[in-house]
C-alpha positions in Angstrom: 103.5 72.2 88.5 104.4 74.2 91.6 101.8 76.1 93.5 101.2 79.7 92.2 101.2 81.1 95.7 103.3 79.6 98.5 102.2 80.1 102.1 104.3 79.8 105.2 104.0 80.9 108.9 107.0 81.3 111.2 107.2 80.7 115.0 106.1 84.3 115.7 103.0 84.1 113.5 104.4 86.1 110.6 102.8 84.7 107.5 104.4 85.0 104.0 102.5 84.7 100.8 105.0 84.3 97.9 103.7 84.9 94.4 105.3 81.9 92.6 105.3 82.2 88.9 108.9 83.4 88.5 109.2 82.4 84.8 106.5 84.9 84.0 107.4 87.6 86.5 104.7 86.4 88.8 102.1 87.7 86.3 98.6 86.7 87.5 96.0 84.5 86.0 92.9 82.8 87.4 95.0 80.1 89.1 97.2 82.6 90.9 94.3 84.8 91.8 92.3 81.9 93.1 95.3 80.7 95.2 95.8 84.2 96.6 92.1 84.5 97.6 92.1 81.0 99.2 95.4 81.9 101.0 94.0 85.2 102.4 90.9 83.4 103.6 92.9 80.7 105.3 95.3 83.1 107.0 92.6 85.5 108.1 90.8 82.7 109.9 94.0 81.5 111.6 94.3 83.1 115.1 98.1 82.3 115.2 98.7 84.8 112.3 100.0 88.1 113.5 101.1 89.7 110.2 101.3 89.0 106.5 104.1 89.7 104.1 103.6 89.6 100.3 106.7 88.7 98.2 107.5 87.7 94.6 109.6 84.8 93.7 112.5 85.3 91.3 113.6 88.5 89.7 110.3 90.4 90.0 107.6 91.2 92.5 104.6 91.1 90.1 104.4 92.0 86.5 100.7 92.5 86.1 98.4 90.2 84.2 99.6 87.2 82.3 99.1 88.3 78.7 98.8 84.6 77.5 95.9 84.3 80.0 94.4 87.6 78.7 94.4 86.1 75.2 92.4 83.1 76.5 90.1 85.4 78.6 89.3 87.4 75.4 87.5 84.3 74.2 85.3 83.9 77.3 81.6 84.5 77.2 80.2 87.3 79.4 79.7 85.2 82.6 83.2 83.7 82.6 84.8 87.0 81.6 83.0 88.7 84.5 84.1 86.0 86.9 87.7 86.5 85.8 87.6 90.2 86.5 85.8 89.6 89.8 88.7 87.4 90.8 91.1 90.3 90.6 88.6 92.6 92.3 88.1 90.1 95.1 91.8 89.4 95.7 92.5 93.1 96.1 89.5 93.7 98.4 90.5 90.8 100.7 94.0 92.0 100.9 93.0 95.6 101.6 90.6 94.5 104.4 92.9 91.8 105.9 92.6 92.3 109.7 96.3 91.9 110.5 99.1 94.3 109.4 100.2 93.6 105.9 103.6 94.3 104.2 104.9 94.2 100.7 108.6 93.8 99.8 108.9 95.0 96.2 111.8 94.3 93.8 112.2 94.2 90.1 109.0 94.8 88.0 105.8 95.9 89.7 103.3 96.6 87.0 99.5 96.8 86.8 98.0 94.5 89.4 101.3 94.5 91.2 100.8 98.1 91.9 97.3 97.2 93.1 98.8 94.8 95.6 101.2 97.4 96.9 98.3 99.9 97.3 96.4 97.4 99.4 99.0 96.7 102.1 99.7 98.7 105.2 103.5 99.0 104.7 105.3 98.8 101.4 109.1 98.7 101.0 110.8 98.8 97.6 114.3 98.1 96.7 116.2 100.6 94.6 116.0 98.4 91.5 112.2 98.3 91.5 110.4 99.6 88.5 106.7 100.5 88.6 103.9 101.2 86.0 100.2 101.2 85.9 100.3 99.9 82.3 96.8 98.5 81.6 95.9 101.3 79.2 98.9 100.5 77.0 97.2 97.3 76.0 93.7 98.7 75.7 92.3 97.6 79.1 91.3 99.5 82.2 92.6 99.0 85.8 89.2 99.2 87.3 89.7 96.3 89.8 92.5 98.3 91.5 91.3 101.8 90.8 89.8 102.6 94.2 92.9 101.3 96.0 95.2 103.4 93.9 93.3 106.5 94.7 93.3 105.7 98.4 97.0 105.1 98.4 98.4 107.7 96.0 95.6 110.3 95.8 93.5 111.1 92.8 96.1 113.5 91.3 98.9 111.0 91.0 96.6 108.1 90.0 95.2 110.2 87.2 98.7 110.8 85.8 100.1 107.3 86.0 97.0 105.3 85.2 96.3 107.4 82.1 99.8 107.8 80.7 101.0 104.3 81.5 104.5 105.7 82.3 107.1 103.6 84.1 108.7 105.2 87.1 111.4 104.2 89.6 111.3 103.5 93.3 112.2 107.1 94.3 109.1 108.4 92.4 107.0 105.6 93.9 107.9 106.9 97.4 107.4 110.5 96.4 103.8 109.8 95.3 102.9 107.6 98.2 102.9 104.2 96.5 105.6 102.9 98.8 106.8 104.0 102.2 110.6 103.4 102.0 113.2 102.6 99.5 116.3 100.5 100.5 119.2 98.8 98.9 118.4 95.2 97.8 120.7 93.7 100.4 119.1 95.6 103.2 115.4 95.0 102.4 114.9 91.9 104.5 116.6 93.5 107.5 114.6 96.6 107.3 111.3 94.7 106.9 112.3 92.6 110.0 112.8 95.9 112.0 109.4 97.2 111.0 107.7 93.9 111.8 109.4 93.8 115.2 108.0 97.2 116.0 104.6 96.1 114.8 104.7 93.1 117.1 104.6 95.5 120.1 101.1 96.5 119.0 98.1 94.6 120.3 96.4 92.3 117.7 92.8 93.2 118.4 93.7 96.9 118.6 95.4 96.6 115.1 92.3 94.9 113.7 90.0 97.6 115.2 92.2 100.4 113.9 92.3 99.1 110.4 88.6 98.4 110.3 87.9 101.9 111.6 90.2 103.6 109.2 88.6 101.9 106.2 85.0 101.9 107.4 84.8 105.4 108.7 86.3 106.8 105.6 84.2 104.8 103.1 87.1 102.8 101.9 85.5 99.4 102.0 84.0 98.0 98.8 80.4 96.9 98.8 79.2 93.9 96.7 77.6 96.3 94.3 80.8 98.4 93.9 82.9 95.3 93.4 80.4 94.0 90.8 80.5 97.3 88.9 84.3 97.4 88.9 84.5 93.8 87.6 81.9 94.5 84.9 83.8 97.6 83.7 87.0 95.6 83.6 85.7 92.7 81.4 83.8 95.0 79.1 86.9 97.0 78.2 89.0 93.8 77.9 86.4 92.5 75.4 86.3 95.7 73.4 87.9 96.3 70.0 90.6 98.3 71.8 91.3 95.5 74.3 91.7 93.0 71.4 93.9 95.4 69.4 96.1 96.2 72.4 96.7 92.6 73.2 97.4 91.8 69.5 99.8 94.7 69.2 101.7 93.6 72.3 102.0 90.0 71.1 103.1 91.2 67.6 105.6 93.7 69.1 104.1 96.7 67.2 102.4 100.0 67.9 98.7 99.7 68.5 96.4 101.2 65.9 95.4 104.1 68.1 99.0 105.4 68.3 99.7 108.4 66.1 
């Protein structure tokens, strides 16, 4: 089996982490989350790394949680279920607090945790074909591991709408609400990303790290261990609830959930 996250570093120190489950739209499970966490730790400790780009292999950026994995996770006991939710919470926290400039190049589907990834980077570029959705509530679960990052990126007002309705929206709307910074044609995305990275390379590395740390720390945007634990606990409890089980079953059976009227 191929690696769930591919890491590379070019001659300038631009690292790329490619989410690599294209057959499933790069939907995340424990293997992908573990690989992303390990990759972020490795790149953070490498002094040669000047910036980090997050991409998705294949047709989509990141289609949220792997529902086959969620079906397995629904059978976990409390400790293992908590650990699964903590993996999502930790991956987002490490990306949000990564000390170098971070970029996301979004194409195709970007749902659930994919939106969380976008909220945690410094610069997000979407192609015109990108489709977004904070869709956890549609299957009876709650997006608590990414909740704080969504509010930081989009503001409470827009987060309340899209995290509660589960609506899908296009790249233009994603830019309007602050989820992404720019929208470009698919054939121009790499060139535009290269332009922004080239501008960023004029900035001093330690000054960037201090600036990011100050922005997050001074504004209370870093998560403590207690806060992360609470978010993970809320996540697995809702996933294990009757609604969580019904939502997953309804999705798998391609029917309306019981709560729909």
